Backbone as a chain_set.jsonl record, in Angstrom:
{"seq": "MASDWYYKVLGDVVGPSSQADLLKAINKGVVQEDTMVRLGERSEWQAAASVNGLMDAARRQATEQARIAEERQARDQQRRANMRVSTSGLPPGTHFRIVDTIFAFDSQGKAGIFGGSGDPHTAFAGVKQNLLAQAYAIGADGVINCQFEYRVAVAGEGIGAQQAVEIFAYGTAVKLVTPDGTWLYATKAK", "coords": {"N": [[0.845, -1.194, 0.0], [0.322, 2.337, -0.466], [0.557, 3.799, 1.844], [2.254, 2.487, 3.491], [5.21, 2.237, 5.372], [8.732, 1.758, 5.137], [11.841, 0.894, 6.599], [15.42, 0.891, 7.146], [17.408, -1.131, 9.189], [20.49, -1.752, 10.354], [21.13, -2.65, 7.793], [19.063, -4.409, 7.188], [15.778, -4.58, 5.881], [12.912, -3.248, 7.285], [9.472, -3.614, 7.564], [6.285, -3.887, 5.923], [5.266, -0.883, 7.675], [2.958, 0.984, 9.607], [2.359, 4.558, 9.642], [2.053, 5.388, 12.266], [3.37, 3.332, 13.644], [5.948, 3.738, 12.658], [6.503, 6.261, 13.748], [6.534, 5.554, 16.451], [8.802, 3.915, 16.425], [10.74, 5.832, 15.878], [10.561, 7.406, 18.195], [11.428, 5.547, 20.057], [14.031, 5.381, 19.414], [14.896, 3.593, 17.539], [14.638, 4.211, 14.855], [16.472, 6.761, 13.483], [17.557, 10.154, 12.703], [19.313, 9.803, 10.55], [18.594, 7.361, 9.552], [17.602, 5.298, 6.875], [14.629, 5.614, 5.071], [11.501, 4.852, 3.448], [8.484, 5.551, 1.661], [6.098, 3.359, 0.827], [6.632, 0.625, -1.527], [7.973, 1.264, -3.856], [9.094, 3.78, -3.851], [11.942, 6.025, -3.442], [14.775, 5.473, -1.301], [15.446, 7.492, 1.532], [16.97, 9.719, 3.936], [15.588, 9.781, 7.202], [15.368, 12.307, 8.385], [15.123, 13.961, 6.197], [12.575, 13.631, 5.272], [9.738, 15.394, 4.883], [8.364, 16.812, 7.709], [8.326, 14.453, 9.211], [10.105, 13.906, 11.434], [9.323, 16.012, 13.081], [6.663, 15.314, 13.584], [7.087, 13.019, 15.085], [8.339, 14.132, 17.337], [6.237, 15.724, 18.315], [4.41, 13.705, 18.949], [5.862, 12.359, 20.95], [6.003, 14.386, 22.876], [3.291, 14.689, 23.486], [2.736, 12.141, 24.514], [4.362, 12.235, 26.788], [3.082, 14.275, 28.206], [0.596, 13.078, 28.72], [1.458, 10.943, 30.312], [2.431, 12.367, 32.541], [0.04, 13.534, 33.479], [-1.362, 11.204, 34.138], [0.289, 10.249, 36.174], [-0.037, 12.299, 38.068], [-2.789, 12.005, 38.664], [-2.654, 9.463, 39.74], [-1.025, 9.883, 42.025], [-2.741, 11.59, 43.455], [-4.9, 9.885, 43.897], [-3.669, 7.903, 45.503], [-3.032, 9.508, 47.714], [-5.545, 10.033, 48.736], [-6.469, 7.615, 49.674], [-7.673, 5.488, 52.29], [-7.579, 3.612, 55.379], [-9.931, 2.091, 57.386], [-11.6, 1.306, 60.455], [-14.251, 1.382, 60.583], [-17.352, 1.656, 58.723], [-18.263, 3.38, 55.663], [-19.344, 6.838, 55.666], [-22.886, 7.557, 56.035], [-24.76, 7.758, 53.028], [-22.626, 7.736, 51.318], [-21.538, 6.52, 48.298], [-20.568, 3.403, 47.053], [-18.744, 0.595, 45.707], [-18.155, -2.784, 46.389], [-15.003, -4.199, 46.12], [-13.226, -6.309, 46.855], [-12.287, -8.652, 49.452], [-9.574, -8.187, 51.576], [-6.4, -9.188, 52.976], [-3.784, -8.691, 55.313], [-0.466, -8.745, 56.732], [1.991, -8.064, 59.186], [5.099, -7.876, 60.899], [7.158, -7.137, 63.7], [10.223, -7.284, 65.167], [12.796, -7.678, 67.661], [16.118, -8.364, 68.606], [18.853, -9.075, 70.704], [21.837, -8.649, 72.658], [20.926, -7.966, 75.129], [18.349, -8.69, 74.914], [15.141, -7.602, 73.773], [12.365, -5.837, 72.353], [9.65, -6.032, 70.052], [8.391, -3.372, 68.034], [5.209, -2.251, 68.324], [3.941, -0.093, 67.068], [5.349, 0.324, 64.696], [4.855, -2.124, 63.428], [2.058, -1.953, 63.161], [1.812, 0.281, 61.463], [3.066, -0.817, 59.249], [1.321, -2.932, 58.525], [-0.949, -1.479, 57.833], [0.02, -0.091, 55.586], [0.459, -2.271, 53.922], [-2.196, -3.157, 53.516], [-3.23, -0.904, 52.146], [-1.602, -0.934, 49.86], [-2.379, -3.345, 48.659], [-5.086, -2.785, 48.185], [-4.857, -0.635, 46.407], [-3.609, -1.94, 44.267], [-5.663, -3.545, 43.251], [-7.415, -1.699, 42.338], [-9.027, -0.354, 44.149], [-10.346, 2.285, 46.305], [-10.02, 2.499, 48.982], [-10.013, 0.893, 52.265], [-12.413, -0.594, 54.236], [-14.17, -1.344, 57.331], [-12.14, -2.696, 58.757], [-10.431, -5.197, 60.564], [-8.252, -5.803, 63.205], [-5.813, -7.914, 64.498], [-3.548, -9.134, 66.957], [-0.464, -10.593, 68.077], [1.968, -11.483, 70.475], [5.092, -12.789, 70.305], [7.556, -14.73, 71.877], [10.866, -15.75, 71.883], [13.439, -17.81, 73.031], [15.468, -17.368, 76.016], [16.39, -15.477, 78.903], [19.146, -13.16, 78.607], [19.37, -13.223, 75.857], [16.878, -13.305, 74.747], [14.204, -12.952, 72.381], [11.702, -10.842, 71.154], [8.721, -10.535, 69.349], [6.276, -8.67, 67.611], [3.333, -9.371, 66.034], [1.04, -8.428, 63.609], [-2.103, -8.908, 62.261], [-4.407, -8.231, 59.692], [-7.579, -7.59, 58.19], [-9.951, -6.548, 55.728], [-12.534, -4.787, 53.878], [-12.107, -3.99, 50.606], [-12.943, -1.125, 48.823], [-14.511, 0.712, 46.142], [-15.079, 3.991, 45.399], [-18.018, 5.559, 44.164], [-20.082, 7.695, 42.112], [-23.425, 9.006, 42.761], [-24.921, 8.091, 40.538], [-23.628, 5.795, 39.866], [-21.26, 5.855, 38.405], [-17.658, 5.737, 38.194], [-15.844, 7.343, 40.756], [-13.17, 8.136, 40.802], [-10.562, 8.119, 38.312], [-9.426, 5.571, 37.809], [-10.537, 2.36, 37.2], [-11.947, -0.326, 39.077], [-10.434, -3.55, 39.144]], "CA": [[0.0, 0.0, 0.0], [1.074, 3.584, -0.542], [0.735, 4.378, 3.175], [3.168, 1.642, 4.255], [6.577, 2.732, 5.488], [9.813, 0.8, 5.28], [13.093, 1.514, 7.042], [16.543, -0.04, 7.22], [18.125, -1.233, 10.455], [21.675, -2.594, 10.152], [21.062, -3.232, 6.46], [17.837, -5.181, 6.987], [14.582, -3.775, 5.634], [11.805, -3.502, 8.209], [8.235, -3.072, 7.038], [5.651, -2.566, 5.977], [4.845, -0.339, 8.964], [2.083, 2.154, 9.513], [3.05, 5.774, 10.067], [2.052, 5.392, 13.734], [4.451, 2.441, 14.08], [7.211, 4.4, 12.331], [6.71, 7.306, 14.758], [6.941, 4.861, 17.685], [10.191, 3.485, 16.24], [11.566, 7.038, 16.019], [10.573, 7.793, 19.612], [12.209, 4.55, 20.806], [15.424, 5.472, 18.996], [15.211, 2.571, 16.537], [14.818, 5.003, 13.641], [17.063, 8.058, 13.804], [17.514, 11.091, 11.583], [20.079, 9.307, 9.406], [18.067, 6.063, 9.119], [16.989, 5.362, 5.551], [13.21, 5.256, 5.075], [10.782, 5.128, 2.204], [7.037, 5.385, 1.719], [5.714, 2.435, -0.233], [7.7, -0.27, -1.982], [8.636, 1.722, -5.076], [9.728, 5.097, -3.71], [13.38, 5.974, -3.186], [15.214, 5.562, 0.092], [15.978, 8.798, 1.94], [17.18, 9.847, 5.38], [14.343, 10.14, 7.898], [15.357, 13.752, 8.629], [14.762, 14.683, 4.977], [11.147, 13.452, 4.991], [9.08, 16.599, 5.381], [7.456, 16.717, 8.845], [8.364, 13.163, 9.906], [10.736, 14.024, 12.753], [8.472, 16.913, 13.877], [5.503, 14.534, 14.036], [7.562, 12.133, 16.155], [8.544, 14.963, 18.539], [4.908, 16.076, 18.839], [3.857, 12.501, 19.566], [6.6, 12.12, 22.195], [5.576, 15.42, 23.822], [1.928, 14.346, 23.903], [2.829, 10.963, 25.377], [4.933, 12.678, 28.068], [2.03, 15.021, 28.904], [-0.378, 12.092, 29.196], [2.092, 10.213, 31.42], [2.454, 13.269, 33.701], [-1.328, 13.628, 33.993], [-1.666, 9.914, 34.757], [1.041, 10.188, 37.424], [-0.679, 13.223, 39.009], [-4.021, 11.349, 39.119], [-2.231, 8.335, 40.564], [-0.595, 10.423, 43.317], [-3.936, 12.091, 44.138], [-5.655, 8.71, 44.351], [-2.941, 7.323, 46.639], [-3.139, 10.422, 48.857], [-6.914, 9.985, 49.256], [-6.814, 6.274, 50.156], [-7.719, 5.367, 53.745], [-7.919, 2.358, 56.043], [-10.85, 2.454, 58.465], [-12.229, 0.2, 61.183], [-15.702, 1.539, 60.456], [-17.822, 1.723, 57.351], [-18.274, 4.721, 55.095], [-20.451, 7.654, 56.173], [-24.155, 7.375, 55.317], [-24.882, 8.53, 51.797], [-21.461, 7.521, 50.464], [-21.802, 5.457, 47.329], [-19.371, 2.61, 46.801], [-18.877, -0.79, 45.262], [-17.188, -3.67, 47.025], [-14.064, -4.768, 45.157], [-12.763, -7.609, 47.334], [-11.825, -8.71, 50.835], [-8.121, -8.324, 51.542], [-5.751, -9.603, 54.215], [-2.384, -8.265, 55.381], [0.279, -9.196, 57.9], [3.298, -7.447, 59.387], [5.675, -8.198, 62.204], [8.288, -6.32, 64.106], [10.911, -7.984, 66.243], [14.144, -7.239, 67.999], [16.923, -9.307, 69.372], [20.128, -8.477, 71.06], [22.506, -9.243, 73.801], [20.082, -7.732, 76.298], [16.968, -8.939, 74.531], [14.503, -6.468, 73.132], [10.962, -6.072, 72.057], [9.188, -5.497, 68.79], [7.66, -2.109, 68.122], [3.865, -2.441, 67.776], [3.582, 1.034, 66.197], [5.936, 0.053, 63.387], [4.114, -3.248, 62.844], [0.729, -1.465, 62.784], [1.994, 1.115, 60.27], [3.381, -1.722, 58.145], [0.133, -3.666, 58.087], [-1.809, -0.501, 57.14], [0.595, 0.13, 54.26], [0.196, -3.48, 53.131], [-3.606, -3.111, 53.111], [-3.377, 0.134, 51.128], [-0.94, -1.387, 48.631], [-3.243, -4.356, 48.035], [-6.284, -2.099, 47.693], [-4.455, 0.122, 45.23], [-3.309, -2.882, 43.186], [-6.897, -4.077, 42.655], [-8.223, -0.58, 41.867], [-9.919, 0.171, 45.193], [-10.026, 3.612, 46.831], [-9.783, 2.408, 50.416], [-10.367, -0.361, 52.927], [-13.324, -0.306, 55.342], [-14.507, -2.439, 58.251], [-10.914, -3.448, 59.041], [-10.254, -5.859, 61.855], [-6.835, -5.997, 63.493], [-5.489, -8.885, 65.542], [-2.107, -9.142, 67.186], [0.069, -11.535, 69.045], [3.346, -11.239, 70.858], [5.819, -14.058, 70.348], [8.847, -14.639, 72.559], [11.735, -16.899, 71.624], [14.661, -17.78, 73.822], [15.365, -17.01, 77.432], [17.482, -14.689, 79.467], [19.555, -11.933, 77.93], [19.28, -13.395, 74.408], [15.48, -13.488, 74.34], [13.704, -12.13, 71.289], [10.257, -10.633, 71.194], [8.182, -10.03, 68.094], [4.865, -8.3, 67.582], [2.75, -9.685, 64.74], [-0.297, -7.855, 63.445], [-2.868, -9.424, 61.134], [-5.55, -7.354, 59.435], [-8.369, -7.836, 56.991], [-10.991, -5.551, 55.54], [-13.235, -4.777, 52.602], [-11.617, -2.986, 49.667], [-14.095, -0.515, 48.162], [-14.321, 1.709, 45.095], [-16.089, 5.037, 45.528], [-18.734, 5.873, 42.933], [-21.036, 8.794, 42.221], [-24.773, 8.456, 42.963], [-25.435, 7.383, 39.361], [-22.891, 4.55, 39.703], [-19.999, 5.984, 37.671], [-16.483, 5.746, 39.06], [-15.494, 8.661, 41.273], [-11.811, 8.418, 40.351], [-10.344, 7.653, 36.944], [-9.029, 4.17, 37.708], [-11.613, 1.412, 37.487], [-11.575, -1.537, 39.818], [-10.134, -4.676, 38.246]], "C": [[0.877, 1.239, 0.0], [1.31, 4.202, 0.827], [1.657, 3.536, 4.053], [4.574, 2.223, 4.215], [7.534, 1.567, 5.654], [11.023, 1.56, 5.798], [14.161, 0.448, 7.183], [17.197, 0.044, 8.592], [19.252, -2.23, 10.25], [21.609, -3.349, 8.826], [19.82, -4.043, 6.164], [16.654, -4.236, 6.802], [13.484, -4.219, 6.593], [10.562, -2.873, 7.604], [7.458, -4.164, 6.345], [5.207, -2.19, 7.391], [3.909, 0.825, 8.724], [2.882, 3.382, 9.94], [3.109, 5.841, 11.59], [3.17, 4.503, 14.273], [5.82, 3.043, 13.782], [7.52, 5.489, 13.355], [7.13, 6.69, 16.094], [8.402, 4.429, 17.594], [11.147, 4.672, 16.36], [11.683, 7.412, 17.487], [11.336, 6.806, 20.482], [13.686, 4.59, 20.429], [15.837, 4.418, 17.99], [15.481, 3.245, 15.194], [15.334, 6.37, 14.067], [17.073, 8.924, 12.565], [18.243, 10.579, 10.352], [19.636, 7.922, 8.926], [17.365, 6.232, 7.774], [15.553, 4.83, 5.628], [12.638, 5.467, 3.672], [9.305, 4.854, 2.426], [6.631, 4.517, 0.538], [6.912, 1.627, -0.71], [8.507, 0.292, -3.14], [9.324, 3.08, -4.936], [11.201, 4.931, -3.359], [13.666, 6.095, -1.699], [15.75, 6.963, 0.352], [16.131, 8.832, 3.458], [15.885, 10.319, 6.034], [14.245, 11.642, 8.122], [14.931, 14.533, 7.392], [13.297, 14.507, 4.584], [10.402, 14.59, 5.677], [8.098, 16.289, 6.511], [7.545, 15.439, 9.66], [8.946, 13.291, 11.313], [9.925, 14.959, 13.659], [7.255, 16.172, 14.414], [5.904, 13.607, 15.175], [7.773, 12.921, 17.446], [7.207, 15.363, 19.164], [4.282, 14.885, 19.551], [4.548, 12.215, 20.899], [6.19, 13.126, 23.265], [4.186, 15.112, 24.359], [1.93, 13.137, 24.835], [3.395, 11.328, 26.745], [3.882, 13.43, 28.882], [0.995, 14.062, 29.491], [0.184, 11.317, 30.382], [2.142, 11.071, 32.683], [1.066, 13.401, 34.32], [-1.729, 12.34, 34.711], [-0.961, 9.797, 36.109], [0.419, 11.109, 38.474], [-1.978, 12.624, 39.546], [-3.706, 10.201, 40.069], [-1.814, 8.815, 41.956], [-1.788, 10.939, 44.117], [-4.756, 10.93, 44.693], [-4.987, 8.072, 45.558], [-3.089, 8.196, 47.885], [-4.521, 10.352, 49.505], [-7.306, 8.626, 49.828], [-6.727, 6.218, 51.676], [-8.007, 3.931, 54.153], [-8.769, 2.739, 57.234], [-11.409, 1.204, 59.143], [-13.744, 0.296, 61.123], [-16.072, 1.501, 58.976], [-17.708, 3.146, 56.837], [-19.441, 5.515, 55.665], [-21.731, 7.404, 55.381], [-24.211, 8.277, 54.085], [-23.679, 8.402, 50.871], [-21.741, 6.326, 49.562], [-20.502, 4.728, 47.016], [-19.745, 1.245, 46.246], [-17.796, -1.602, 45.959], [-16.315, -4.287, 45.933], [-13.648, -6.171, 45.586], [-12.485, -7.511, 48.831], [-10.321, -8.948, 50.785], [-7.574, -8.602, 52.935], [-4.302, -9.133, 54.175], [-1.778, -8.694, 56.706], [1.566, -8.39, 57.98], [3.799, -7.843, 60.757], [6.876, -7.308, 62.448], [8.954, -7.027, 65.265], [12.292, -7.438, 66.472], [14.835, -8.342, 68.76], [18.228, -8.616, 69.717], [20.705, -9.141, 72.275], [21.699, -9.048, 75.074], [18.613, -7.961, 75.972], [16.406, -7.717, 73.825], [13.061, -6.797, 72.863], [10.633, -5.446, 70.718], [8.379, -4.233, 69.016], [6.271, -2.282, 67.512], [3.445, -1.308, 66.844], [4.116, 0.811, 64.778], [5.197, -1.085, 62.689], [2.734, -2.798, 62.374], [0.82, -0.608, 61.52], [2.284, 0.239, 59.05], [2.169, -2.46, 57.626], [-0.849, -2.719, 57.386], [-1.292, -0.246, 55.725], [0.366, -1.08, 53.352], [-1.251, -3.523, 52.645], [-3.811, -2.096, 51.989], [-2.753, -0.298, 49.8], [-1.792, -2.429, 47.905], [-4.492, -3.711, 47.444], [-5.97, -1.333, 46.416], [-4.26, -0.813, 44.034], [-4.567, -3.435, 42.519], [-7.867, -2.968, 42.258], [-9.18, -0.002, 42.883], [-9.441, 1.55, 45.653], [-9.765, 3.603, 48.325], [-10.219, 1.061, 50.95], [-11.216, -0.013, 54.143], [-13.538, -1.561, 56.185], [-13.296, -3.318, 58.574], [-10.942, -4.017, 60.45], [-8.763, -6.118, 62.025], [-6.695, -6.976, 64.642], [-3.982, -8.829, 65.741], [-1.737, -10.29, 68.103], [1.525, -11.155, 69.297], [4.011, -12.599, 70.992], [7.177, -13.826, 71.002], [9.619, -15.912, 72.272], [12.999, -16.753, 72.456], [14.401, -17.366, 75.256], [16.538, -16.128, 77.812], [17.833, -13.485, 78.617], [19.503, -12.037, 76.409], [17.864, -13.552, 73.904], [15.11, -12.515, 73.223], [12.194, -12.015, 71.415], [9.821, -10.045, 69.862], [6.71, -9.72, 68.276], [4.383, -8.574, 66.166], [1.344, -9.107, 64.694], [-0.89, -8.391, 62.151], [-4.049, -8.478, 60.93], [-6.287, -7.819, 58.186], [-9.451, -6.773, 56.927], [-11.586, -5.666, 54.153], [-12.697, -3.646, 51.74], [-12.817, -2.454, 48.886], [-13.649, 0.506, 47.122], [-15.437, 2.723, 45.23], [-16.707, 5.337, 44.168], [-19.636, 7.074, 43.18], [-22.431, 8.192, 42.395], [-25.336, 7.711, 41.752], [-24.638, 6.115, 39.034], [-21.608, 4.65, 38.907], [-18.843, 6.095, 38.655], [-16.134, 7.165, 39.476], [-14.103, 9.072, 40.819], [-11.584, 7.721, 39.027], [-10.058, 6.161, 36.831], [-10.187, 3.265, 38.085], [-11.081, 0.244, 38.283], [-11.372, -2.662, 38.829], [-10.987, -5.858, 38.605]], "O": [[2.034, 1.193, 0.416], [2.187, 5.055, 0.964], [1.826, 3.836, 5.235], [5.061, 2.645, 3.166], [7.195, 0.534, 6.231], [11.211, 2.732, 5.474], [13.863, -0.739, 7.32], [17.5, 1.127, 9.093], [19.009, -3.411, 10.001], [21.977, -4.52, 8.741], [19.543, -4.341, 5.002], [16.547, -3.218, 7.486], [13.17, -5.404, 6.699], [10.596, -1.719, 7.176], [7.961, -5.279, 6.203], [4.828, -3.044, 8.192], [4.054, 1.564, 7.75], [3.954, 3.257, 10.53], [4.104, 6.299, 12.15], [3.843, 4.863, 15.238], [6.753, 2.876, 14.567], [8.665, 5.63, 13.784], [7.983, 7.241, 16.791], [9.153, 4.558, 18.56], [12.248, 4.526, 16.89], [12.777, 7.702, 17.972], [11.843, 7.182, 21.538], [14.504, 3.912, 21.05], [17.009, 4.349, 17.618], [16.428, 2.896, 14.489], [14.727, 7.051, 14.894], [16.648, 8.489, 11.495], [17.844, 10.882, 9.227], [20.231, 7.368, 8.002], [16.626, 7.194, 7.566], [15.297, 3.755, 6.17], [13.217, 6.163, 2.838], [8.925, 4.036, 3.264], [6.805, 4.906, -0.617], [8.054, 1.906, -0.345], [9.625, -0.162, -3.383], [10.068, 3.483, -5.83], [11.65, 3.836, -3.021], [12.92, 6.72, -0.946], [16.423, 7.549, -0.496], [15.493, 8.058, 4.172], [15.174, 11.158, 5.482], [13.15, 12.202, 8.056], [14.428, 15.65, 7.514], [12.826, 15.166, 3.658], [10.438, 14.725, 6.9], [7.112, 15.584, 6.298], [6.903, 15.339, 10.706], [8.337, 12.829, 12.278], [9.844, 14.732, 14.867], [6.858, 16.373, 15.562], [5.144, 13.429, 16.126], [7.431, 12.443, 18.528], [7.056, 15.346, 20.386], [3.695, 15.031, 20.623], [3.885, 11.864, 21.875], [6.045, 12.764, 24.433], [3.933, 15.258, 25.555], [1.208, 13.116, 25.832], [2.953, 10.786, 27.759], [3.791, 13.254, 30.097], [0.571, 14.225, 30.635], [-0.531, 11.06, 31.351], [1.919, 10.561, 33.781], [0.926, 13.382, 35.543], [-2.36, 12.383, 35.767], [-1.542, 9.305, 37.076], [0.351, 10.744, 39.647], [-2.252, 12.717, 40.743], [-4.395, 9.993, 41.067], [-2.207, 8.218, 42.958], [-1.844, 10.748, 45.332], [-5.246, 10.988, 45.82], [-5.66, 7.734, 46.532], [-3.253, 7.678, 48.99], [-4.648, 10.589, 50.706], [-8.381, 8.5, 50.414], [-5.835, 6.813, 52.282], [-8.587, 3.147, 53.401], [-8.388, 3.611, 58.015], [-11.656, 0.185, 58.498], [-14.444, -0.616, 61.565], [-15.218, 1.335, 58.105], [-17.127, 4.01, 57.493], [-20.43, 4.926, 56.102], [-21.676, 7.078, 54.195], [-23.757, 9.421, 54.117], [-23.71, 8.911, 49.75], [-22.134, 5.257, 50.028], [-19.472, 5.348, 46.751], [-20.896, 0.811, 46.309], [-16.659, -1.151, 46.098], [-16.821, -4.826, 44.949], [-13.705, -7.111, 44.793], [-12.454, -6.419, 49.399], [-9.848, -9.807, 50.041], [-8.21, -8.289, 53.941], [-3.663, -9.173, 53.124], [-2.489, -8.969, 57.673], [2.165, -8.069, 56.953], [3.013, -8.112, 61.665], [7.51, -6.804, 61.522], [8.294, -7.338, 66.256], [12.887, -6.814, 65.594], [14.21, -9.14, 69.459], [18.631, -7.662, 69.051], [20.131, -10.071, 72.84], [21.775, -9.863, 75.994], [17.734, -7.474, 76.683], [17.167, -6.885, 73.33], [12.601, -7.91, 73.119], [11.248, -4.465, 70.301], [7.761, -4.054, 70.065], [6.159, -2.446, 66.297], [2.667, -1.536, 65.918], [3.427, 1.075, 63.792], [4.942, -1.014, 61.486], [2.28, -3.213, 61.307], [0.003, -0.752, 60.611], [1.805, 0.519, 57.95], [2.0, -2.602, 56.415], [-1.514, -3.127, 56.433], [-2.074, -0.191, 54.775], [0.11, -0.928, 52.158], [-1.509, -3.881, 51.496], [-4.481, -2.386, 50.998], [-3.32, -0.049, 48.736], [-1.91, -2.396, 46.68], [-4.907, -4.049, 46.336], [-6.736, -1.38, 45.454], [-4.695, -0.509, 42.923], [-4.536, -3.763, 41.333], [-9.007, -3.245, 41.884], [-10.067, 0.77, 42.519], [-8.293, 1.933, 45.426], [-9.328, 4.612, 48.878], [-10.719, 0.206, 50.218], [-10.793, 0.774, 54.99], [-13.149, -2.668, 55.811], [-13.416, -4.541, 58.656], [-11.42, -3.384, 61.391], [-8.095, -6.593, 61.106], [-7.394, -6.865, 65.648], [-3.233, -8.518, 64.816], [-2.573, -10.866, 68.799], [2.203, -10.588, 68.441], [3.525, -13.461, 71.724], [7.859, -12.843, 70.711], [9.09, -17.016, 72.401], [13.554, -15.659, 72.558], [13.275, -17.058, 75.648], [17.546, -16.061, 77.108], [16.971, -12.867, 77.992], [19.586, -11.012, 75.731], [17.663, -13.9, 72.74], [15.638, -11.406, 73.14], [11.506, -12.982, 71.744], [10.481, -9.161, 69.318], [5.994, -10.413, 68.998], [4.96, -8.068, 65.203], [0.559, -9.277, 65.626], [-0.266, -8.338, 61.091], [-4.622, -7.981, 61.899], [-5.694, -8.366, 57.256], [-9.819, -6.177, 57.939], [-11.199, -6.523, 53.358], [-12.816, -2.475, 52.1], [-13.611, -3.228, 48.352], [-12.564, 1.081, 47.21], [-16.614, 2.364, 45.18], [-16.014, 5.367, 43.151], [-19.919, 7.423, 44.326], [-22.607, 6.99, 42.197], [-26.144, 6.796, 41.916], [-24.927, 5.437, 38.049], [-20.918, 3.646, 38.735], [-19.027, 6.495, 39.805], [-16.129, 8.079, 38.652], [-13.88, 10.236, 40.484], [-12.342, 6.823, 38.661], [-10.426, 5.548, 35.829], [-10.753, 3.393, 39.171], [-9.911, -0.124, 38.174], [-12.046, -2.73, 37.802], [-10.888, -6.907, 37.968]]}, "num_chains": 1, "name": "protein.A"}
């Protein structure tokens, strides 16, 4: 077809390729300004830089892709900042969909010549982060109705004793929606 592009890489002809695929190859660095290209099977080979508008189109596409990636990253950071773990449900009137039930575990322990104890605050913070990470991974906006259980384990005796605090948690991962049922945030639950 007349809209098929061909280009040479290390002497080998690659193609036919659509213009969109050629622009991707330029943006990935596979096709450079001095790479020989041609439009269609019968046209003459020429350097990519000499094709009117080709390199400019690739730069515009790369700029647009970078802008989209920045916007996606900003939405992602906003979503992460708004995620919460709660031992209660959502306030009345909040619309949500249940995504899944999730479980997390964390432990904190210390040992030493004089023994030691695990830090329950660090273990609790770790289990909350684990719940949030799991919720985020499945597209949820938070975790409600969380239940936390703990146990303290001691190993050894005397000055070499070790103590660990283990915290287990589970809860319901939820996705917030508007009253008409559309997703509140851009990322859909998986």
